[in-house]
C-alpha positions in Angstrom: -38.1 -25.2 -38.1 -34.3 -25.4 -39.1 -34.5 -21.5 -40.2 -37.2 -19.2 -41.2 -36.6 -16.6 -44.2 -38.7 -13.6 -43.7 -38.9 -11.8 -47.0 -40.6 -8.4 -47.9 -40.5 -6.4 -51.2 -40.6 -3.2 -49.4 -39.9 -2.1 -45.9 -40.5 -4.7 -43.2 -43.8 -4.2 -41.4 -44.6 -4.1 -37.7 -46.1 -7.6 -38.0 -42.8 -8.8 -39.8 -40.7 -7.4 -36.8 -43.1 -9.1 -34.3 -42.6 -12.3 -36.1 -38.8 -11.8 -35.8 -39.1 -11.0 -32.1 -41.2 -14.2 -31.6 -38.6 -16.1 -33.4 -35.8 -14.8 -31.5 -37.6 -15.4 -28.2 -38.1 -19.2 -29.1 -34.6 -19.7 -30.4 -35.7 -20.1 -33.9 -33.1 -18.8 -36.6 -34.0 -16.4 -39.0 -32.8 -14.2 -41.8 -34.2 -11.0 -43.5 -34.7 -11.0 -47.2 -35.4 -7.8 -49.0 -36.7 -8.4 -52.5 -37.1 -6.2 -55.5 -33.9 -4.1 -54.4 -33.4 -3.0 -58.0 -36.7 -1.0 -57.9 -35.7 0.5 -54.6 -32.4 1.7 -56.3 -34.2 3.2 -59.3 -36.6 5.1 -57.0 -33.9 6.5 -54.8 -32.0 7.7 -57.8 -34.8 9.0 -59.4 -36.0 10.8 -56.1 -33.1 11.9 -54.5 -30.2 11.2 -56.8 -28.8 8.8 -54.2 -26.3 6.3 -55.7 -26.5 2.5 -55.6 -24.0 2.1 -52.7 -25.7 4.5 -50.6 -29.0 3.2 -50.9 -27.9 -0.1 -50.3 -26.2 0.8 -47.0 -29.2 2.7 -46.3 -31.6 -0.3 -46.7 -29.3 -2.7 -44.7 -28.9 -0.1 -41.9 -32.6 0.3 -41.7 -33.1 -3.6 -41.7 -30.4 -4.2 -39.1 -31.7 -1.5 -36.6 -35.4 -2.8 -36.9 -34.7 -6.5 -37.0 -31.5 -6.6 -34.8 -30.0 -9.0 -37.1 -26.2 -9.2 -37.8 -25.5 -7.9 -41.1 -24.5 -11.5 -42.3 -28.3 -12.3 -41.8 -29.6 -9.4 -43.9 -29.9 -10.3 -47.7 -30.8 -8.0 -50.6 -31.9 -9.6 -53.9 -33.4 -8.8 -57.1 -34.8 -11.6 -59.4 -34.3 -9.1 -62.5 -30.5 -9.1 -61.5 -29.9 -12.4 -59.8 -26.0 -12.2 -60.0 -26.1 -8.7 -58.4 -26.5 -7.8 -54.9 -26.5 -10.6 -52.1 -27.9 -13.3 -54.3 -24.9 -15.5 -54.5 -24.4 -15.0 -50.7 -27.9 -16.0 -50.1 -27.7 -19.2 -52.0 -24.3 -20.0 -50.4 -26.0 -19.3 -47.0 -28.8 -21.6 -47.6 -26.8 -24.4 -48.8 -24.7 -24.2 -45.8 -27.9 -24.0 -43.3 -29.2 -27.1 -45.0 -25.8 -28.8 -44.5 -25.9 -27.7 -40.8 -29.5 -28.9 -40.2 -28.6 -32.5 -41.7 -25.6 -32.6 -39.7 -27.6 -31.6 -36.4 -30.3 -34.3 -37.3 -27.8 -37.0 -37.9 -26.0 -36.5 -34.7 -29.3 -36.4 -32.9 -30.5 -39.7 -34.5 -27.2 -41.4 -33.9 -27.3 -40.3 -30.1 -30.8 -41.4 -29.9 -29.9 -44.9 -31.6 -26.8 -45.3 -29.1 -29.4 -44.4 -26.0 -31.6 -46.9 -27.2 -28.9 -49.5 -27.6 -27.9 -48.8 -24.0 -31.6 -49.2 -22.7 -31.8 -52.7 -24.4 -28.5 -53.8 -23.3 -29.4 -53.0 -19.6 -32.7 -54.6 -19.9 -31.3 -57.9 -21.5 
């Protein structure tokens, strides 16, 4: 895999966290995506009167603590509010990740071609 997106509409489960550990052990890059964050904000406001920023910070800190990911690989999004939260950053991250993946694959293909050419030249 070039990169894995682990998405959840609520708190990440123990299974999600185990998957993250497995990916980390095998060197597979991944990001954590928390969806429906608008509902979480509404619930936090209703239940405890907590404001939007405080709730977002709390969600990020919880994900970071449990996933061990840096903040730049944690994204909070809402399909109902696509221009809010981290959706624009997520879009850019995916575009950049795809570009990096293509660059790496092209470099590997070029190296293989050069290696095959060297082997061919040494045989002929």
